[in-house]
Structure formats: C-alpha cells, structure tokens
C-alpha angles and dihedrals in degrees: 000000000000092000092047090052091050091050091049090050092050092049092048091048090052092047091048091050092050094047092047091049091050091048092050093048093049093045093050092045091051090050095050100041100055108125093228093050113108093214091059094047095048093046094052104029106052095156094052090051092064091050091050092049091049091049092050091048091050091051090048092052091050092049091047091052091049091050093049091049091048092051092048091053095046122098113242092232093050091048092050093045091054087073110070094204090059091053091049092050091049092049091049091050092050091049092050090048091052090050092051092047090048092055093053092055092057 
C-alpha cells in the first residue's frame, strides 16, 4: 500500500506540473497576443513602428519649436512671475534689503 501511495503521489505531481505549465503558457500567450497590446503590435508590425516613431518625433520637433518661440516672445518678468517660488524669493529679498537699509538710518 505504501508503494502504491508513492506512485499515486508521483503521478499526481506530474499531472499537476503539466497542468500548471499549460496554464502558464496559455495565460502568457493570451497576455501577449491581445490586439491592443503594444508588445504584440511592435513584435509583428516592424514597418509601422518606424512610421509611428517618425510621427512622434515630428510632433516633438513642432512642440519644441513652439515652446522656443513662446519663450523668446515672453517678457522675463512675466516668465519669472509665473513661478510662485520666484515671486516669494524676490519678496523675501526685498524685505531683507529694506531691513538692512532701515538699520543704517538708525
């Protein structure tokens, strides 16, 4: 009976291993083959990938040119004041300057 139980355990272990391997393979395949998945598209559509990259680069160049033109047109004070921490630092500096000037008059 002991030997029969050991054989049954070995068979069940092998069957469990096979079923788990099949489940893992099917799960991973299902994950990779979804049509909306980027990994699947890039792996199977190599030519389209270059077109997509070129399109993204062209959009990035256009946005970069717009940003450079916008910065060139902007007034330095407006640009600095758009950041609240810059305004706070300027106000703190003015206050410290007033305090120093106030001490010299005494």
